[in-house]
N, C-alpha and C positions, 0 to 999 in steps of 0.2 A: 510952498503952497500945501503940499501933502501934510507937512508937519503942522501947519496952521489948522487944517481940517481935522486932524487926529486930536489936537489940543481942544478944539471946540467940541468934538464928540465926548471926550472925557469930562469936560466941564458940564455938558449937558446931562451925561449919565449921573455925575455927582449931584447935580441940582435936582434931577428926577428922584434920586434915593432920598434926598433930603426932604423933598415935598411928601414922598411916600411916608417917611418917618413922622413928619409933622401931622399928616392926616391920620396916621394910625394912633397917635396920641389924643386926637380929637374924638376918635371913635368911641361910641358907648358900647363897650364890651367888657366881659369879665375879666379878661387879661389885664385891662387897664384899672378897672374898678377895684379889683381885690387887692391891689398894691397900696391902696389908700385905706387904712384902718376904719376911719369914720365913714367913708363912702360905702364900703362893702357892708358895714353894720347897718347903715341907713337903709340901703336898698334891699337887703335880705334878712336882717335881724341876726346875722351870724358873723363870726370872725372868718378870715380867709381859710384858716385850718379847718374849721367846722364845715364851711361850704364845701371844701375839697372832699371832706369825709363823706358828706351826703352824696356828693357826685360819685365817689368811688364805690359807695354801697349800691347806688341805682345803676351804675354802668361800670361793673367790675373789670370788663374788657373793653378798653377805648377803641379797639379796632373792630369791635362788633357794631352791628346796626340794629339797636333795639327798636328803633322806629324808622319806618320808611315812608317817603312821601312821593307823590306823582311827579313825573318829569316837568309838568307844567309849573310846579312850585320850585323852580330851580334855585331861587333865592334862599329857600330854606335849606336845600342840600349843601349850600355853600357855607352855612353857619356851623360852627362847631357844636357838638353835643353839649359841651360845657355852657356855651352861650345860650343854648335853648333852655337848659335848666335854669340859668340865670334870668332869662326872660320870664319864665314861669313863676319863679319865687318873687320876682319884681312885681308881677301882677297881683299875686296873693298878699304880698306884704304892703303895697302901697296903692292897690287898686287903680293903677293907671289905665286909662282907656286904650283901646287897641290902636287907635289912630295915633296916639301919643307914643305908645310903644314902638309902633312901625316906624315912626319918625326918628326915634332914638336909634333904633338898630339898623336903619337904612333898608327896611323892607316894607311890603304893602300891609295895609290894615288886615286884609284877608290872611296873609302869611302869619301875622302875629297871633290871629285868633286860631289858626290851624295848629300852630306850635303849642299854644297854651292848652287847647283841648286834648291834644295828642299826649302831651306830657302828663296831664292831670290823670288820664285813664292809665297810663303807664305806671305813674308813681302809686296810684291807688292799688294797682295789682302787685306791685313789688312790696309795698308796705303791708298789704294784706297777707303776704307770706311770712311776715314776722310774728312771733309769739311775744306780745308785748305785755303779758301777765307773767311775772317771774314766779318761781317756786317760793312757797311760804318761808322757807329757810333763808333765802336770799333777801326776802323782804324783811324778815326779822333782823338779820344781820345789819342791814342798812337803815333800820328804823331809828329816827331821832330819839334821844334818851327820854325826853319828856313824854313822847308818844308811847314809848315802850313801857314806861312806868305806869301810865294810865290805862292803856288798852294794848297789852302785849300780844294778844292774839286776834286783833282786828287789823285786817290786811287790805280793805278797801273802803273808800269813802265815796259815796254816790250822791249825785245831784242832777236835776234837770235844768236846762237852760234854753232860752228862747232867742232866736234872732229874727229881726224884722225882714220882711220881703216886700217887693213892689205889690201893689194891689192887683190881684188877678182880675182878668177881664170877665171870667165866668162868675155868675152870682153864686152858684153852688161852691165854687173854690173859695170865694170871699167869705162865705158863711163857715166853711170848714176850717179855714186857717185863721179866723178871727180870734184874738186873745183879749179877753176882758182884763186880764192883768196888765197887759202892755197897751191896751186900747189901740190895737194895730193889727195887721195881718202878720202872722209869724209862723215859723217852723220851730219845732222842739225836739231836743235830743237829750238822752241820758249819758252822762259821763261818769266814769269811775277812775279814781287815782289811788296810788299807793300812799303810804304814810309820809312820803317825801314830796308828794305832789306830781309824780310822774303819771302820765295817762296810761292806764292799763286796759280801758275799754272805752269806746265811743260808738254809740249807736248810730244808725241811720236816722234821718230827720223824719218827724211826724207832724201831723196837724197841730198848730198851736193851741187848738181848743181841747186837746186831750189832756187827761190828767196824768199826773206822775205815775200813779199806779197802772194806768192803762199802757203808758210807755214802757214801764218795767216789764210788763207781761209781753207786749208785742215786740219789744227789742230783743227778745231771746236772751236776755241777761241771766234769767233763771236757769235756762238750759246750759248756759256756759258755766255757771257755778256749779251745776251737777257734774259736768264733765271734768272740771277742775278737781272736785272731790274725787272722782273715779280714778284720775291719773296721779293722785297724791299731791297736787299742787295746793290743796286746801284740806284741812281735816274737819271733821265733825266737831262742832263747839266753837269754830273760828267765828269772828264777828264781821259784820258789815255795818258801816256807820252812815247815818242819813239824817235828814232833818225830820221834824215831827209830821211834815206834810206827806211823807212817804208811808202810805197805808199798806205796807207790804209784809207786815210781820208774819202773817200765816204762811205766805209763800216762802219766805226765808226759813222760817223754822221748820217747814215740811222738808227742807233739805238737811236738817240737822245743824243749821248755823243759827247764829244769834244776830238780832238786828239792834244795834245801839242807836237809839233816838232819844231826844229829851223827853222827859216825862210830861204828860199833860196835866196842867194845873186845874184842880177841880173848882167849879164856880163857887165863889164866896169863901173859899179856903185858902189860907196862905201856904205856899209851898214849903215843904219840910226843909231843914237845913241839908239833908243828904241829897234830896232832889235838886236843890238849888246849886249845890256844888257839882253834881253830875251834869246838870244842864250847862254850867259854866265850862266844864272840862270839854264837853262835846263841841260847844260854840268855838272854843279855842283851837281845836283840831280840824273841825269842819272847814276852817278858813282855807285849808290847803286846796280843797276842791274848787273853791271860789277863786283862788289865785290862778289855778290851772286853767279854768274857764276864761279868765280874763286874758290869759296868754294866748288861748286859741283865738279869741276875738281881737288880739292885737294885729292879727292879719286883717287889714282894712277892708278886704273883700267880704268879710263877714261882720264888720261892726257897723256898716251903713245899711241901707235897705238893699237887700240882695236883688239884683236884676232879673227880671223874667227871661231875659235873653240867655241866661246861663242856668236856668232852672233844670235842664236835662242833665247837668253835671253837678247839681248841688250837693249830692251825697258824697260823690267823690271828693269834691272841694273840701267839704266839712271834714271828712276822715283824714285826708292828707294834711290839712292844717293841724288837726289834732295830734297826729304822729309827729309832725315837724316840731312841735313843742318839746319833745323828748330829746331833741338834739340841743336844747338850750340848757344852761346850767340849772341844777335842781331848784325848785321853788324854796325848799327848806334846806339851808346849808348846815344848820346845827345837827350834830350827830349824837 
């Protein structure tokens, strides 16, 4: 009889372990997802190796506790830090709502929201510690050959971009954020990339009604250029490339830099061959910043109408998505 009871206990233990293994395989977590190349790419936009590199940068010591939660949210404390990062990038990449995320991870909607907001603020602070504008020698060394031939001392390409937001309830906010260009309420940011298309500056978001020039001034981009000159990361005479809509020539030249923009065609006059060729060259290389902006907006949280419920974190989300694109392969592969 005792032998029979012992055999029954062993069988129960075996079945219990098997059930646990089957349950773990069904679980939506990074340990399972990252073993499937297509799934990890779909949910995060990265390979397993790149995702792990991002996690290692954000959490260099896995035994540390970079984020702490109240005891009431015990479900969060049971999640690994890697799963919390995975949840956050899933939200950025696919814009799943928090109820959906909670269901997938087996936590409440509130816990999903708390994790996302906590990690966005943490990532914003960690990425803010990075110097994402390399020295001009590094930029020159890695400059694509065609760009190096046409603009060897131009190290930044700038553009402004808008993202749609849900209509604010305040009439004043509606008026301030309304963009005639988009016929919608928008927020607007200035983005600068290097000649290979990597983001080297991403401003905070401003009202969609503001001009590119106003954003250039208020974003403190000019002050940053001045600082880069002072520390030797840029030299006087170096260039910044933009579209003809950027009426910032006086600001750029006051720093001793050059603004490379397409020449304005005079009314009733045909553009000279030199100006036409110059315009073509700029258009060919300006596409790098357009590609970089498309990458930022490949995070679906930014590509739809940004929800008012997340507006308090909109600048953090925008900057985190901007920097995360630098973990992707370069926009321009040709050297």
